[in-house]
N, C-alpha and C positions, 0 to 999 in steps of 0.2 A: 267040895273037895278043894284043899288049899293048893294053889298053883306053885310048882317048883321052879318056874322060869325066873330068870333074873329080871329085875326092874329095868325098864328102858332108860336110855341116857336122859331123856326129858324128865322122867320121874326122879332119877337121881339128882338132876340139877335142881328140880323143884324142892326136893328134900333138903338140899344143901343151902337153899336160899335164906332161911332164917338165920343160920350161923353167919353167912356172908353179910346179911343186913346188920347184924350186931357189931361186928368188928372188921369185916372184910377178910379176905383170904391171904395169909402170908405166902402160901404156896404159889398163888397166882402172881402176886407181886414179885416174888423171887424169880420165877421163871421169866416173866416179862422183862424185868430189869436186866437179867443176865443176857437175854436175847438182844435187847437194845444196846447193851455194852459191847457185845460181839460185833454187831452190825457197824457201830461207830468206830470200833477199834480197827477193823480191817480196812477202813477207808484211809487210815493214816499210818498204821504200823509198818506198812510195806515201804514207805518212802525212804526211810533211812537205810534200808537194806538194798536199795536199787544198785549202787555200785558193786556190791558183792554178788548180787544176782547176775549182773552183766559179766563179771569176771568168771562166774561159775558156768553160766549157760550160753554166753556169747550174746550177740545182738547189739546194735547200736542204740542211739538215743530213741529212735522210733519204737524199738522193741520194749525198752524200759517204760516209755510212755503208755504202751498198751497194758503193761502189768498193772498200772494204776487205773487207767481209763476203762479197761475191760470190766472191772468191778463197778465203777461209778456209772458207766454207760447203761448197763442192764438194770442197775438199781434205779436210775432215773427213769428209764424208758418204761419199766413195768410198774412203777409206783402207783399210777392213777388207777389202773385196773386191778391191782392187787387187793384193794379194799373191797371191791365187788366180789372177788374170788373168796375172800375171807368170810364175807356175809353168806355167800352161797353154800359153802361147804362147812361152815362153822369155824369160829376163831381158833378153838383148841386144835382142831384137825389141821387147819392151815398153818398155824404156828408150829405144830409138831412136825408136819411134813417139811416145811421150810427149814426147820432146825436140823432135821436128819440130813437133808440135802446139803445144807451149809457145812455140817461136820464132814460129810463124805468128800465134798469138793475141797475143803481145807486139807484133808489128808492127800488128795490128788495134787494140790499145789505143793505140799511138802515133799512129795515123792517125784515131782515132775522131772523127767529126764532131759527135757529141752525147753526152750523158751516158748515154742508153739503150744506144747501141752500145758504149760503154766498159764499162758494167756487164755486158753480155752477153759481151763478150770476156773480162772478168775471171772470169766463171763457167766458161767453157771452159778458161781458163788454169789455174784451180784444179783442174779435172778432170785436165788433163795432168800437173800437179804430183803429184796423187795416184797416177797410174800410174808416174811416174818414181821416187817415193820408195822403195817396197819393191824395185823392180827394181835401183836403184843399189846397195843393200846386198847383194842377191843376186849382182850382178856381182862385188863385192868377195870374196864367199865363193867364187865360181867361180874367180877369178883368183889366189886365195891359199889353196890347199888345206892348206898347212902351218898348224897351229893357232897357233903362236907368231907367225909372220909375218902371219897373218890378224888377230890381235889388234892388232898394231902398225898394220896397214893400216886397220883400223876406227877406231883412235885418230886417224890422219891424216884419215880421211874425216869424222870429227866436227868437225875443225877448220874444214872448209868451212862448216858451219852456224854455228859460233861466230863466224867472221870476218864472215859475212853479217849476223848479228845486230848485231855491233859497228859495221859500216860502213854499214848500211842507211839510218838517218836522216841521217847525214852526207853520204853520196853522193847521196841524194835531194835534200837541200837544195842541195848544190853544183851538181848538174845543173839543177835547177829555176831557180836564180838565174842561172846562166851561159848556158844554151842552151834552157831552157824545160822544162816538166814532161813533155812528150812523150818526152824523151830518157831518162827513168827506165825506159821500156819498150824503147826502141831499143837501150839498152846491153846488153840480153839477147842481141841477135842475134850479135855477134862471139863472145861466150862460148859460145853455143849451137852455132855453126859449128865452133868449136875442139873442143868436146865430141864432136860428130858425127865429126870427123876422127879423133879418138882412138878412138872406138868402132868405126870401120871397120877398125881393126887388131886388134880383139878377136875371138877365136873365137866361133862360134855357141854359144848356150846350149842345153842339153837341155830338152825339153818334158816336164813332169811331169803326172801325172793330178791334176786339181784341179777341183772342182765349184763353180759360181757360184750363190750364193743370190739369185736374181732378185727374189723377193718381199721378202726382207729388204732388199735394196739399194734398191728403189723406195720402200718405206715409210720407210726411213731418210732418203732425200733429201726426201721430202714432209714428214716430221715436222720436220726441221731447217729446211727452207726456210720452211714455214708459221709456225713459231715465231719465226724471225728476222724475217720480214715483219711479223708481228703486233706484236712489240716495237718495231721501228723505226717503223712507221706509227702505232702507238698513241702513241708519244712525240711524233710530229709532229702528229697530227690528233686525238688523244684515244682512249682505250681503249674508249669507249662506242660508237664508230662500228660499224655493222653489218659492214662488210668486215673490220675488225680482229677483232671477236668471232668471225666466221666463220673467219678464219684461225687463231685460237687453238684453236677447236674442231677444225678439220681437223688441226692439230698433235697434239692429244690423241688423236684417233681413229687417226691414222697411227702414233703411238708405241705405242698398244695393239696395233695390228695387227703392228707390228714385233716386239714382245715375244712375241706369240702365234706368229709365224713362227719365231722363234728357239727357242721352247720345244718346238715340234712338228715343225720341219723336220728332214729327214734329214741335211742338211749346212749347219747354220747358220753364218753369217759371224761371229756373236758367241756362242760357247758360254756359256750362262748358268751352268753349274756353276762357271765361274771365280769367280763372285761369291759362292760359298760361303766363300771365303777372306776373312777380315777384312783381311788385308794388301792383297789385290787391291782391295777396295772403297775402303779408305782411300787407297791409292796413286792410284787413278783420281780420287778427289775432290780430293786435294791437287794433282795435276797440273792438273786443271781450274782450281782457284783460283789457282795460281801464274801460269798464262798469262793468266787474266782480269785479275789485278792488273798484270802487265807490259804486255800489249798495250793494255788499257784506259787505263793511264797514259800510254803513248806517244801514243795517239790524243788524249787530253785535252790534253796539254801541247804537242803539235804545234799545236793550235788556239789554246791559250792564248798561246804565244809570238808567233804571227802575228796573230791576230784581236784579242786583248786588249792586247798590248804593242806591236804594230806592227813587230815584227822581220821581217827578210827571211827567205826560205826557207833561205838559207845560214846565217845566224846561228841560226835555229831548229835546224837540223841540228847545228851545233856545240855547242849546249846539251846534246845527248845524249851527247857524247863521254865525260864523266866517268862516266855511268851504264853505258856499254857497254864501256869500254876494258879493264877487268880481268876480263871474263867468262871468257875462256879460262884465265887464271891461277887464278881461283877455282874453276873446274871441276876442275882438278887438285888443288887443296887439298881439295875435297869428297871426292874419292876417297881421299886419304890419311887424312882424319879418319874416314871410314867404316871404313877398314881398321883403324884403331887403337881407335876407340870404339864401332863399330857404326853402322849407317846412320841410326838415329833421331836421333843427335846433330846431324849436319849438316842433316838434314831439318827438325827442329824449330827449330834455330838459324836456318836460312834463312828460315823462315816468320816468326819473330819479328823478324828484321832487316828483312824486307819490311814487316811491320806497323808497325814504328817509322818507316820511311820514309814510308809512306802517311799515318800520323797527322801527321807533321811537315808534309807537303804541304797539309794542311787549313789551315795558317796562312798560306799564300801569298795575297798580296793583289795589287791592281792596280799597286802601286808597289814591290813587293819586288824587290831587285836580281836581275837575271836570272841572274847567276852563283851567287847564293845559292840560287835555285830549282834550278839545275843540280846543285848540291851536295846538295840535299835529295832529289833523285831517285836518287842513288847507291845508297842502301840497297835500293831496290826492285829494281834490276838485280842487285846482289850477292846479295840473298836468294834469288832464283831460281837464280842460277849455283851457289850453295852447296847448294841443296836437290835440284835435278833429277838430277845424276849418281847421288847416293846413293839417291834415290827409285827410279830405274830399276833399280839393282842390287838393292834390297830387293824390288821386285816380281818380278824374274826369279828370285831365290832362293826365293820363296814358291810358285812353280808348278812342276809337273813339266817336265822338259826338253822334252818334245814339245809343250808349250803355250807355250814361251818366245816364239816368233814371234807367236802370236796375242795373248799378254799385252802384248807390246811395242806391237803395233798398236793395242790397246785404249787403252793409256796415251797414245799419240800422238794418237789420235782425240779423247780427252777433253781433251787440252791445246788442240787446235785449236778444239774446240767452245767451250771456255772463253774463248779469245781472241775468237772471233766474237760470242758472246753478250755479252761485256763491251762491245764496241764498240756493239752494239745497245742495251744497257741504259744505258750511260753517255751515249750520244748522246741517248736518250730523256730522261734526267735533265737534260742540258744544254738540250734544247729546251723542256722543261716548266717549268724554274725561272724565277724572276723575273729573275735575272741569270746570266751565264755562270759567275761565280765561285761562286755558290750551288750550281749544278748540279755543278760540278767538285768542290766540297767534299763533297757528298753521295756522289759517285762514289768518292772516296778513302775515306770512312768505310765505305761498303758493302764495298769490297775489303778494308779492314783488318779489319772484323768477320768476313768470310769466312775470312781467314788465321788469325785467333785460334781460330776453331772447328776448322779443319783441323789446327792445331798441337795442340790438345787431343786430337783424335781420334788423331793420331800418337802422342802420349804414352801413350795407352791401349792401344797394340799390345803384344803379347808382346815381351820383350827379344830383340834379334837378328833380329826379323822372321821367326820360324820358320814353316815351312809348316804351316798349320792346316787345310788341306783338299786332298784329292787331286782337283783340278779335272778 
């Protein structure tokens, strides 16, 4: 007697495999690309809208910093264990659940009646983004089993992030100026619905054995959250306040507990032997510093254009076009340079170009032509675009193949932490300085000094980025 039951997800996935092997799944790629686009977009689209959010909901510099850092903080803190969660419940289910939560919290951000609700929604939105990120790449791997087609699909997938980085400030400014800042969040809804529609055509993903490091995850969130709070509130209220001191002490204790859990745990989310490799250590620090310079710069100059120069949100967004327009092109150039001269050349060159841009930005005054300021920001964007692809390749070449996914997650986590802490520290400098311009100049000098140090560390690496430890 023929069974009338529906085939299991595993059977349907197996049946779909021959088709995927021939050409890959455009549904998978479309859903994953849209997800990556939304994740990257929401890290930047909000920056240009900050002055309008402040006028609408109130709150000083510290409140606006939390609107940016609430998202980045949870994204960074949950990134390492999100990959294990994706494996455990299946990439399709993880991506779909994260996407639904991302859309719901985007709506909550858009309808937020006060700053506290907005920050809380941004925290959950960042957690949803952390779940989506590794699941989206796992979906691409699932949908494109052929290695050559998978490489091309991953290249297309990365375009989603590059385009989001390029259009984020411009789109944020245009929406804020035309229909209001709330629409920078509402715009996620149609894109999220389209991604869910595409995902519904994707076969179920297999569930793989993966253990979650609960102690490591909790201590990581506490350490990052307490440190960010201490820096933001210390800049606003003074670092001698008891609550700020207590927060920084909690961060130190939580960080020590995290390291102990990683050293002694049976299934750590951050394998410490990775850091026996000089290449891994330098790559992580460089990634941290590049994002600190870029995201800290966007934060500072979004406020500069609007609060100091009186530009509209739309005009402020347009000022970022020169900096972001060539990111995708320079990414490709970085890969070619790395292939010809080795990864150190584009990595060091990118850091030095970024340093030159940051140093030039310290000369910006209250009456500098705004388009001249936009031109001076170009090297900051190009430096990161030149360095990051080669940096990623150098890192992955330095670790054993079975550690590639973990190493990539560590690098991405470090980059997100760099962006979040830069917003916290630069905001503290702005709040504590006599004038906005003084705080901005100290921020640019701090970022430039950091890039000089990481460029020197990169030059000290072995030529070719050889694997110097079996992590």
